[in-house]
DRENDRENMAR-689994 format. One record per atom (N, C-alpha, C): x, y, z. Coordinates in steps of 0.05 Angstrom, whole numbers, plus 32768, in hexadecimal, padded with zeros to 4 digits. Layout:
XYZ ...
***
This chain:
827384888760 826A8499874A 825D84B38755 824984BD8747 823E84D7874E 822784D48762 822584E88773 820E84EB8785 81FC85008777 81E484F8876F 81D38509875E 81B8850E876B 81AF8527876B 8194852F8772 818585348758 816F85258753 81608527873B 814585348741 813F854A8733 812585588736 81178558871C 8100854A871B 80F085478702 80D38542870A 80C1855386FF 80A585508708 8096853B86F8 80A1853286E1 8094851C86D2 809C850186DF 808884F486EA 808D84DC86FB 809B84C686EB 809284C186D3 809E84AB86C3 80BB84B186BC 80C184C986B3 80DC84D186AC 80EE84D186C5 80E384DA86DB 80F384DB86F4 80FC84BF86FC 80E884AC86FC 80EF84918704 8102848386F0 80FE848986D6 810F847E86C2 812C848886C5 813084A286C8 814B84AD86CB 815884A386E5 814984A386FB 8154849A8714 815D847D8712 814C846B8707 8154844F8704 816C844C86F2 816D845A86DC 8184845886CA 819E846186D7 819D847786E5 81B5848186F3 81BE846F8709 81AB84638717 81B28450872D 81BF84378722 81B6842E870A 81C2841686FE 81DF841D86F5 81E5843686F1 8200843F86EA 821184448703 8206843B871B 8213843D8734 821584598740 8204846B8736 820284868742 81EE84858759 81F28496876D 81DF84998783 81CB84AE877A 81B184A8877C 819D84BB8772 818884C08788 818284D9878C 816C84E1879E 815984F2878C 814084EA878A 812E84F68777 811985078785 8111851C8778 80FC852E8783 80EA8537876C 80D1853D8772 80BE8546875E 80BE8564875A 80C58573876F 80C58590876D 80E0859B8775 80E585B4876D 80FE85C28773 810185C58791 80EA85CB879F 80EC85CF87BC 80F585B587CA 80EA859E87C1 80F3858487CC 8110857E87C5 8118858587AD 8133858187A4 8147859187B5 813F85AA87BB 815085BB87CB 815385B087E7 813E85A587F2 81408598880D 81538580880C 8152857187F7 8164855A87F4 8181856487F3 8186857987E5 81A1858487E4 81AB858E87FF 8198859B880D 819F85A58828 81A5858F883B 819885778837 819E85608849 81B985548843 81C38557882B 81DD854D8824 81E585568808 81FB85668807 8203857287ED 820A855C87D9 81FE855C87C1 8204854887AD 821B8551879B 822485408789 823785488775 82298558875F 8211854E8757 820385588740 81E5855C8746 81DA8572873D 81BD8576873D 81B485748720 81A28561871B 8196855D8700 817985658702 8172857C86F6 8158858786FB 814A859086E1 8130858B86E0 811F859586CA 811E85B486CC 811D85C186B5 811C85DE86B5 810085E886BD 80EB85DC86B2 80CF85E486B8 80C485D386CE 80C085DF86E5 80B685D086FC 809F85E08709 808C85D38716 807785E18724 808385EF873D 807986078743 808586158759 809F86228752 80B4861D8762 80CE8627875C 80D8861B8742 80E2862C8730 80EC86218716 810886168718 811086088703 812B85FE8703 814086148704 813A862A86F7 814D864186F7 814F864C8714 8139864F8722 813A8659873E 814986458750 8145862B874A 81538616875A 817186198755 8178861D873C 819586218735 81A186388745 8193864E8745 819D86668753 81A186608771 818D8653877D 818E864D8799 81A5863A87A0 81A88625878F 81BD86118794 81D9861E8790 81DD862E877B 81F7863A8776 81FE864E878C 81EA865A8799 81F0866D87AE 81F8865E87C8 81EB864887CE 81F2863A87E7 8205862287E3 8205861687CC 821685FF87C7 8224860287AC 8238861487AB 8245861B8791 825486048785 825B85EF8794 826B85D98789 825985C4877B 823E85C6877D 822C85B38771 822A85B98753 822E85A68742 822B85A98725 820D85A6871F 820285BA870F 81E685BA8709 81E285B486EB 81D285A086E4 81CC859986C9 81AE859B86C5 81A585AA86B1 818985B086AD 817D859F8696 81658596869A 815685888685 8141859B8679 8141859D865F 812F85B18653 812285A6863A 810A85AF8633 80FD85A8861A 810A85B98604 810585B185EB 811285BE85D4 810C85DC85D4 80F485E385DC 80ED85FF85DA 80F9861185EE 810886068602 811286178617 813186168619 813E86108602 815B860F8602 8167862A8609 815A86408600 8164865A8607 8165865F8625 814F86558632 814F8657864F 81668647865C 816B86308651 8181861F865C 819C862D8659 81A086398642 81B98647863D 81BC865E8651 81A6866C8656 81A786828669 81AE86778685 81A3865F868B 81A8865386A5 81C6864C86A7 81D286438691 81EE863C8692 81FF86558698 81F7866B868E 820586848694 8203868B86B2 81ED868086BE 81E9868586DB 81F7867086EC 8205865D86DF 8215864A86EF 8210862D86EA 81FC862686D9 81F7860A86D3 820F85FE86C4 821485E586C9 822B85D786BC 822485CF869F 820B85C7869A 820485BD8680 81E585BA867E 81DB85B38667 81BF85AE8665 81BA85988651 81A3858B8653 819B85758641 817E857B8637 817A8575861D 815F85788613 8150855D8616 8136855F8619 81258547861A 811C853F85FE 811A852685F8 811F850E860A 813D850C860F 814485028627 815F85028630 816F84EC8622 818684F38617 819984E0860C 81AA84D68622 81A784BC8629 81B584B18641 81D484B1863D 81DD84AD8625 81FA84AD8620 820584C98625 81F684DD861B 81FF84F98620 81FE8500863E 81E984F6864B 81E784FB8668 81FF84EF8677 820784D7866F 821E84CA867C 823784DA8678 823B84E58660 825384F6865B 8252850F866B 823B851B866E 82398534867E 823F852E869B 8235851886A6 823A851186C2 8258850C86C6 826584FE86B3 828284F986B6 8291851486B5 8288852686A4 8296854086A2 8292855086BC 827A854F86C7 8276855D86E0 8287855286F7 8289853886F8 829A852B870D 82B785328709 82C1853286F1 82DD853986EC 82E2855686F3 82CF856886ED 82D2858486F4 82D285888712 82C185798720 82BF857B873D 82D98571874A 82E4855B873F 82FD8550874A 831485648747 83158571872F 832A8585872B 8327859D873D 830E85A68741 830985BC8754 831185B58770 830A859D8779 831185958794 833085948797 833D85898783 835A85878784 836785A38784 835C85B58773 836785D08772 836385DE878C 834B85DB8798 834685E887B2 835985DE87C7 835D85C387C7 836F85B787DB 838B85C287D8 839685C387C0 83B185CD87BD 83B485EB87C1 839F85FA87BA 839F861687BF 83A0861C87DD 8390860E87ED 83908611880A 83AA86088816 83B585F2880C 83CE85E88816 83E585FB8811 83E6860687F9 83FC861787F1 83FA863387FF 83E1863B8806 83DE86558813 83E086538832 83E0863A883C 83E286368859 83FD863F8863 83FE864C887B 841886548886 842A863C888A 8443863F8881 8457862A8885 845486138873 84428615885F 843E85FE884C 845785FB883B 845D85E28835 847585DD8824 847185C28817 847D85BE8800 847C85A587F2 8493859487FA 848F857A87FB 84A485678802 84B9856787EC 84D2856F87F2 84E6857087DD 84FA855A87E1 84F1854387EB 8503852E87F2 8512852387D9 8505852087C3 8512851687AB 850685248793 85138524877C 8507852F8764 84EC8523875E 84D985358758 84BD852C8755 84B985218739 84C185088735 84BE84FC871B 84B284E0871F 84A684D5870A 849B84BA870B 84B184A68710 84C884AA8702 84DD84968703 84ED8497871D 84EE84AD872B 84FF84B28742 851C84B2873A 852B84C68743 854784C9873C 855784B6874D 856984A88740 857B8495874E 8580847C873E 859784708741 859F84588733 85A784418746 85A384458760 85A884308773 85968418876E 859E84008775 858E83E88770 857383EB877E 857283F78796 855983F987A4 8546840C8796 855184218789 853F8434877A 853584278761 854684188753 853D840A873B 852783F68741 852A83E78757 851683D4875F 84FC83E38767 84FF83FA8773 84E7840A877B 84D884138762 84E6841C874E 84D984248735 84C9840D8729 84D583F68728 84C783DF871D 84AE83D8872C 84B083D98747 849983D38758 848283E78754 848984018752 84758416874E 846684118734 8475840B871F 846884078705 845683EF8705 845E83DA8714 844E83C28715 843483C78725 843683D6873B 841E83DC874B 840C83EF873C 84178403872F 840784178721 83F7840B870A 840083F586FF 83F383E986E8 83D983DA86F0 83D583D5870A 83BE83C78713 83AA83DA8720 839283DC8714 837D83ED871E 836483DD8723 835683E28739 833D83D3873F 832783DD872C 831483CB8727 82FE83D18716 82ED83E78722 82EB83E8873C 82DB83FD8749 82E98418874B 830384198744 831284318745 8328842F875A 833F843A8753 8356843A8766 836884228762 83808425876C 83948410876A 839884028785 83AD83F28787 83B283E387A0 83B883F687B7 83B183ED87CF 83B883FC87E7 83D583F887EE 83E3840E87F2 8400840D87F5 8409841B880F 841B840F881D 8428841B8835 84458421882F 844E84398832 846A8441882D 847784468848 848C8438884E 849B843C8867 84B784458861 84C4844F8876 84E084588872 84E6846F8885 84FF84768886 8508848C8898 84FD84A7888E 84FD84BA88A0 84F684D58898 850984E08883 84FD84ED886F 850D84FA885A 851684E98843 850C84D08842 851484BE882C 850284C18813 84ED84D18814 84DD84D687FD 84C484C587FB 84B884BF8811 849F84AF8810 848984BC8801 848784D78804 847284E587F6 847784E587D8 849084E687D0 849584E687B3 849284CA87A7 849684B687B7 8491849A87AE 8473849787A9 846384A287BB 844584A187B8 843D84B0879E 844984C7879A 844284D68782 844C84C88768 846384BB876A 846D84AC8753 845A8494874C 845084878761 843C8472875D 8424847C874F 841A84938758 8402849F874B 840884A6872E 841F84B28729 842584BB870D 842984A386FA 8430848C8705 8434847586F4 8419846786EE 8404846F86FC 83EA846286F9 83DC846C86DF 83C9845C86D5 83BB846486BC 83AD848086BF 83A2848586D7 8394849F86DB 83A684B286EA 83BE84B786DF 83D184C986EC 83C884E686EB 83B584EC86D9 83AB850786D8 8395850D86EC 838C84F886FB 837884FC8710 838585088728 83768511873C 8381851F8753 8394850D8764 83A9851A876E 83BB850E8782 83B9851F879B 83AD851587B0 83A8852587C9 83BB851A87DF 83CC852C87E9 83DF852487FE 83D585308818 83D4851F882D 83CA85278847 83DF8520885C 83E88535886B 83FB85308881 83EA852C889A 83E8851388A3 83D6850C88B9 83E1851688D4 83FA851E88D5 8406852988ED 8402854788F0 83F8855488DB 83F7857188DA 83DE857D88E6 83C9856C88EA 83AF857688F3 83A58566890B 83988574891E 838A85648933 837685528928 836F853D8936 835E8528892C 834385328922 833685458931 831B854D8929 831C855D890F 8331856C890A 8334857A88F1 833C856888DA 834D855488E1 8355854188CC 833E853188C3 832C852888D5 8315851988CD 8303852988BB 82FF854388C2 82EE855488B1 82FA85588895 8315855B8894 8322855F887B 832085458869 8323852E8876 832385158867 8307850D885E 82F4850F8870 82D98505886B 82C78519885E 82CD85338863 82BA8548885A 82A3854A886E 8292855E886A 827C8561887D 8265856F886F 824D856C887C 823585798872 823185938881 822185A48875 821B85BE8883 820D85B8889D 821785C688B2 820C85C288CD 821685AB88DC 822A859C88D1 8235858588DF 8242858C88F9 824D85A588FB 825985AF8913 825A85CD8912 826085DA8928 826185F78928 827586018914 826C86138903 827E861E88EF 827B861188D4 826D85FA88D2 826885ED88B8 825185FA88AB 82568611889E 824086218892 823886168877 82488605886B 824085F88852 824E85DD8850 824385CC883F 824E85B2883C 826A85B4882E 827B85A18834 829685A08828 829E85838823 82A6857D880A 82B085628805 82CB855E8812 82D08545881B 82EA853F8828 82FF85388813 83188533881E 832E852E880C 832C851287FF 831E84FF880C 831984E687FF 830984EA87E5 82F584FC87E7 82E5850287CF 82F5851287BA 8306852487C4 8317853487B2 832A852287A2 8330850B87AC 834384F9879F 833584E6878C 831B84EB8786 830B84D98775 831A84D2875B 831E84B88756 832B84AF873E 834984AF873F 835484BC8754 837184BE8756 837D84B0876E 838D84BF877E 839B84B38795 839984C687AD 839484BB87C4 839784CA87DD 83AE84BE87EC 83C084CF87F5 83D884C68803 83D784CF8820 83D584BC8832 83D384C2884F 83EF84BF885B 83FD84D5885D 841884D58868 841784D68886 842A84C88893 842B84C688B0 841184BC88BC 840684A788B1 83ED849C88BA 83EF849288D7 8408848C88E0 840C848288FB 840684978910 840284B08908 83FD84C5891C 83DF84C88922 83CE84BA8914 83B184BB8919 83AA84AF8934 839584B98941 838B84AD8959 837D84938952 837984828966 836C84688961 834F846C8957 834184818961 832584868958 8325848C893A 8336849D8932 833784A58915 8341848E8904 8354847E890F 835D84668900 8346845388FA 83348450890E 831D843E890A 830B844888F3 8307846288F1 82F7846E88DC 8304846B88C1 831E846F88C0 832D846C88A7 832D844F889E 832F843D88B1 832E842088AA 83148419889C 82FE842488A6 82E4841E8899 82E38429887D 82EE84418879 82EE844D885E 82FE843C884B 831784358853 832984268841 831E840A883D 831383FD8852 830B83E18850 82F183DE8840 82DE83F08845 82C483ED8838 82C183FF881F 82D58410881A 82D584228803 82BD84358803 82B4843D881A 829E8450881C 82A584648832 829B847C8830 829F84908845 8285849F884A 828484AC8860 826C84BB8867 827584D68872 826C84EC8865 82738506886F 8269850A888C 8277851B889B 826D852288B6 8252852F88B3 823F852688C3 8224853288C3 8212852688AD 821C8512889F 820C85068889 820384EA8892 81EE84E08884 81E584C58889 81E984B38871 81F584BE885C 81F984AF8843 821684A8883E 821A84908834 82358487882D 823C848F8811 82558495880C 8260849C87F2 8275848787EB 8275847F87D2 8289846A87CA 82A4847787C6 82B9846987D0 82D4847287CE 82E1846687B5 82E9847687A2 82F5846C8789 8310847A8785 832384748795 833E847F8792 8352846B879E 836B846E8796 8380845E87A2 8387846A87BD 838E845887D0 8395846187EB 83B2845987F0 83C4846D87F3 83E0846887F9 83E684748814 83F384668826 83F984708841 8417846F8845 8421847D8859 843D847D8860 84428483887D 8458847A8888 845F848088A3 847D847A88A7 848B848C88B5 84A6848688BC 84A8847788D6 8491847588E4 8490846588FD 848F844788F7 84978438890B 8495841A8909 847884138910 8467840F88FC 844B840A8902 844683EF890F 845783DC8909 845583C28917 845983C58935 846D83D6893C 847283DB8959 845B83EB8964 844F83FD8954 8438840D895E 842083FB8963 841D83E78952 840783D38957 840C83C58971 842583BD8976 842B83AF898F 842683C189A8 842C83DB89A5 842883EE89BB 840A83F589BF 83FA83EF89AB 83DE83F589AD 83D7841189A2 83EA841E8994 83E48439898A 83DD8439896C 83DC84218960 83D3841F8945 83C284068942 83AB84088934 839883F28932 83A483DC8920 83A583C4892A 83AF83AE8919 839F83AA88FF 838583AD8900 837583AA88E8 837C83BE88D3 838083D788DC 838883EC88C9 83A483E788BE 83B683DD88CF 83D183D788C5 83D083C288AF 83C183AC88B4 83C0839788A0 83B183A08887 839F83B3888A 839083BD8872 83A183CF8861 83B183E0886C 83C283F2885C 83DB83E48852 83E383CE885F 83FC83C08859 83F883AA8844 83E783B08830 83E3839D881A 83FC839A880A 840783B18801 842183B287F4 843283C68803 844A83BD880A 845B83CE881B 847483D6880A 847A83F0880B 849183FA87FD 84A484068812 84BD83FD8812 84D184088824 84E1841D8816 84E084368820 84EF844C8813 850C844A881D 851F8446880B 853B84418814 8548845A881F 855784588835 8566846F883F 857C8477882C 85838490882D 8597849B881A 85B2848E881E 85BA84888837 85D4847D883C 85D98462882F 85C384548826 85C5843A8819 85C3843C87FB 85C4845587F0 85C0845987D4 85D9845F87C4 85F1845E87D2 860A846087C4 860E847987B4 86138475879A 8619848C8788 8601849E8784 85E98495878C 85D284A78789 85D584C08799 85E584C087AF 85E984D787BF 85F484EE87AE 860984EA879F 861584FF878F 860385058778 85F584F1876C 85E384F68756 85CC8509875F 85C185048777 85AC85158781 85B685308789 85CF85318793 85DB854B879A 85DD855D8782 85E68552876B 85E885618753 85CC856B874A 85B98559874D 859D85618745 859485788756 859885778770 858E858C8782 859D85A6877E 85B785A48778 85C685BD8772 85BA85CB8759 85B485BC8745 85A885C7872D 858D85D38733 857D85C48742 856285CE8748 856285E78758 857285E7876E 857285FF8780 857F86178772 859386128762 859F86288753 858B86358741 857A86258734 856686308722 8551863F8732 854A8636874A 85378644875A 854086608762 855B86628767 8566867C8770 8572868C8759 856E86828740 857886918729 859786918727 85A4867C8730 85C1867A8730 85CB8665871C 85E486678716 85F186528705 85F7863A8717 85F086228710 85F5860B8721 861286078726 861B8606873F 863786018745 863E85E38742 865785DD8741 866185C1873E 866D85B78758 8669859E875E 867585928776 8692858A8771 86A485908784 86BF85878781 86C0856A878A 86D7855D8785 86DA8541878D 86DA853F87AB 86E5855287B9 86E5855287D7 86C8855487E1 86B8856587D4 869C856887DC 868D854E87D7 8692854187C0 8685852887BA 868C851287CE 86A6851287D6 86AF84FE87EA 86A185038805 869E851D880C 869285248826 8674851B8826 86668520880F 864A8518880D 864784FA880F 865984EB8801 865784CE8801 865D84C2881C 866E84D0882C 867784C58846 866384CB885D 865184DD8858 863E84E6886D 862784D18870 861C84CF8888 860884BA888D 85EC84C38886 85E684DC8882 85CC84E78879 85B584DD888A 85B584E488A4 859E84DD88B5 858484E988AC 85858500889E 856D850D8894 856685058878 857684F2886C 857184E68852 857084FB883C 855F84F68827 856085078810 855785248816 854585278829 853D85428830 85548552883B 85658545884C 857C85538857 8590855A8841 85938548882D 85A5854D8817 859B85658807 858185668802 8576857D87F3 857B85978801 85778598881B 857B85B0882B 859985B8882C 85AA85A4882E 85C785A9882E 85D085B68814 85C585AC87FE 85CC85B787E4 85C085D487E0 85A985D987EB 859E85F487EA 85B0860787FA 85B985FF8812 85CB86108821 85E486168812 85EF86018805 8608860487F6 8605861787DF 85EE861587D1 85E9862787BA 85E8864487C3 85DA864987D8 85D5866487E2 85EE867187EE 85FE866187FD 8615866C880B 862E866C87FB 8630865B87E7 8649865A87D8 864C867287C6 8665867D87C6 866B869487B6 867D868D879E 867E86738798 868F866A8782 867E8659876F 868A86518759 867C86408746 86808623874C 868D861D8762 86918601876B 868985FF8788 868185E78790 867A85E187AC 868F85CE87B7 869D85D687CC 86B285C687D8 86A785BB87F3 86B785A987FF 86AD859C8818 86A685B1882D 86B585C68830 86B085DA8845 869785EB883F 868C85E98827 867485F88820 865B85E98827 865E85D08830 864785BF8836 864485BB8854 862E85C38860 862985BF887C 861C85A38881 862C8591888C 862285768892 8626857188B0 8610856F88BE 8612856A88DB 85F9855F88E6 85FC854E88FA 85E585428908 85EE85378922 85DE85398937 85E5852F8951 85EC8511894E 86028509895A 860984ED895A 861984E58941 861C84F8892E 862B84F28916 864485038914 865884F98906 866F850A8900 8668851C88E9 8676853388E7 8671854588D1 868C854D88C4 868C855288AA 86A4855B889D 86AD857688A8 86C6857988AF 86D0859288B8 86D885A388A0 86D885BD88A4 86DF85CF888E 86FC85CB8886 870185CB886C 871C85CA8862 872585B08859 8728859C886B 873485838862 8722856B8861 8708856F8866 86F585598863 86F78545887A 87088549888E 870A853688A4 86F2853988B6 86EF852788C9 86D8852888DB 86E0852C88F8 86CE85388908 86D4853C8924 86BA853A8933 86BB852F894C 86A3852D895C 869885488963 867E854A8966 86708563896A 866185628984 866485768995 8656857789AE 8649859389B0 8632859489BD 862585AE89C1 862585B689DE 863585A889EF 863685AF8A0B 865285B78A13 865685C98A25 866F85D08A31 866D85CD8A4F 868285C98A5E 868185C68A7B 867585DE8A89 866B85DA8AA0 865F85F08AB0 864485F78AA6 863F86118AA4 8625861B8A9A 861F86108A7F 860686088A7B 85FE85FC8A61 860086118A4B 8611860B8A37 8614861D8A21 8616860C8A07 8612861A89F1 8614860C89D7 862D861589C9 863A860189BC 8653860689AE 864D86088990 864E86208985 864886248969 866186258958 8678861F8963 869186218954 8692860D893D 868485F7893F 868685E3892A 866F85E58916 865E85FA8918 864985FE8905 862E86038913 861986098903 85FF860E890E 85F385F7891E 85E285FC8931 85D485E78940 85B785ED893F 85A785DA8936 858A85DE8935 857D85D7894F 856685E38954 855685DD896C 854E85BF896D 854A85B48955 854385988953 85598586895E 8572858E8958 8589857E8963 858A857F8981 85868597898C 8586859B89A9 8571858A89B6 8559858A89A9 8543857A89B4 8549855C89B4 85558553899E 855C8537899C 8571852F89B1 8585854089B5 8599853B89C9 858D853989E5 857B854C89EC 856F854C8A06 855E85338A0A 854F852B89F5 853F851389F7 855084FA89FB 856684F889EC 857784E089EE 858484DE8A0A 858E84F58A14 859C84F58A2E 858884EF8A44 857084FA8A43 855C84F58A58 855484D88A57 855084CD8A3F 854884B18A3C 855D849E8A46 857684A48A40 858C84948A4A 859084968A68 858D84AF8A73 859084B38A90 857A84A48A9F 856384A28A93 854C84948AA0 854C84768A9A 8562846C8A8E 856484508A88 854C84468A77 854384568A65 852D844F8A54 851184518A60 850F845B8A79 84F5845E8A86 84E884788A7D 84D384768A6D 84C7848E8A61 84BA84A08A76 84AF84958A8B 84A384A58AA0 84B884B78AAD 84CF84AB8AB4 84E584BA8AC0 84F084CF8AAC 84F384C78A93 84FE84D98A7F 84EB84F18A7B 84D184EC8A7C 84BE85028A79 84C185168A90 84C5850C8AA8 84C9851D8ABF 84E3852D8ABD 84F885218AB3 8511852F8AB0 850F85468A9C 84FE85428A88 84FA85578A73 84E285698A79 84D585648A8F 84BE85758A97 84A885758A81 84A1855D8A77 848C855B8A63 847B85438A69 846385428A5D 8452852C8A61 845C85138A53 845384FB8A5B 845B84E38A4E 845284E18A31 843A84EC8A2B 843184ED8A10 844384FE89FE 844B85158A09 845C852789F9 8477851989F5 8482850C8A0A 849B84FE8A07 849984E789F2 848384D889F4 847F84C289E1 847F84CC89C4 847184E289BF 846F84EE89A4 848B84F6899B 849A850389AC 84B5850D89A4 84C984F689A0 84C784E289B1 84D884CA89AD 84D384BC8992 84B984BA898C 84B184AE8972 84BA84BF895B 84B784DA895E 84BF84EC8949 84DC84E98941 84ED84E68955 850A84E4894F 851484C78950 850184B48953 850884978953 851D84928969 8517849A8981 852884958998 851B848189AA 852A846E89B3 851F845A89C6 850F844489B8 
***
């Protein structure tokens, strides 16, 4: 619930309000003067400041100004006598969230606290998404259509829908739903499955916070997840709530959790297991009230055996496991999704959606889709942009991957693809574009095979450290 600093100079009222709020499971730190209340806030930023307007020394209005200047995310609620309502209204213009007249109506106080928490959660979520969308290279996962039901009619997708609805219907009394682990190949839509689970839950309007655990170094990831107090480290000029707090009442999705270091895994285990967290630089625990969903394309059981993933954390997040089905096993869903992406990308570019020919549909159905739904989405985007007709034929679709056959232009037949020619190392672009990722995969596979699976030797062949080689082998699921 809420972390509240209460400032009230009347001893009886202060103890009465503090006791009542604590019985409602709020955390309360009480002070008799504004100066003491400000010190409590500086020690650890609360969610709400509940302060009397008339105080000895610094007034409630001056306390409001000071708090809003240094801690703008703190909601301030003022207590006032009947004769000073005008002062309270003026204070609200200065940034107070609300006010209550004395004697305090506890039911009204509870509603105001709930409103402040909801507003804070929405602000945290908005800040998170604004920063994510403004970050260089930021992009949303477009693996599958972002709907609760998920697009597709394959048996695996229908079973997945039923499981999501069943899990979403169960919510813990303390807040949040079951802990879920989503596994599957890259590009199968694990993020969208997590979002679908959230949208099927009763509190689907609460925040959904997605965190890519592979995108940040551990020290930054810990600060983002846990939050921190002012002065916790160099550059922490003000307190900041973490993403666990931003997900209050909703869902936090930890994608690629297998990329965390063992030290950070141990801290996350404590948060998930005990349902409490502690900001960096703080001495106080905060209750976690959100659903925790995790995902990884890595084999976490193998990671446990290698010693790179904590067994306790694995068993804690693997309460309910969802396997995201690969596209190649979804039959007619391939063409169904292709039509969907053609329509979506055509709308994005302001074009009329083209139609797939039978030859194009046959080529899509025959392809193995190593990049799964994400690869299909990108292939349809290329087709929409490059096609100069109102239909998409087989030759308009670029389908290629190292180790796979690809449809040749014109007749839909397949031919082996090589990127090496004899003599001096050169690339053969005659059969289509070649990505740097393909070249990297080929080099890794050949070095690994030449070294007979010995990673130390393979690392030397590629002139890289063993840690770098291990990361890249796991990234492409080689060896």
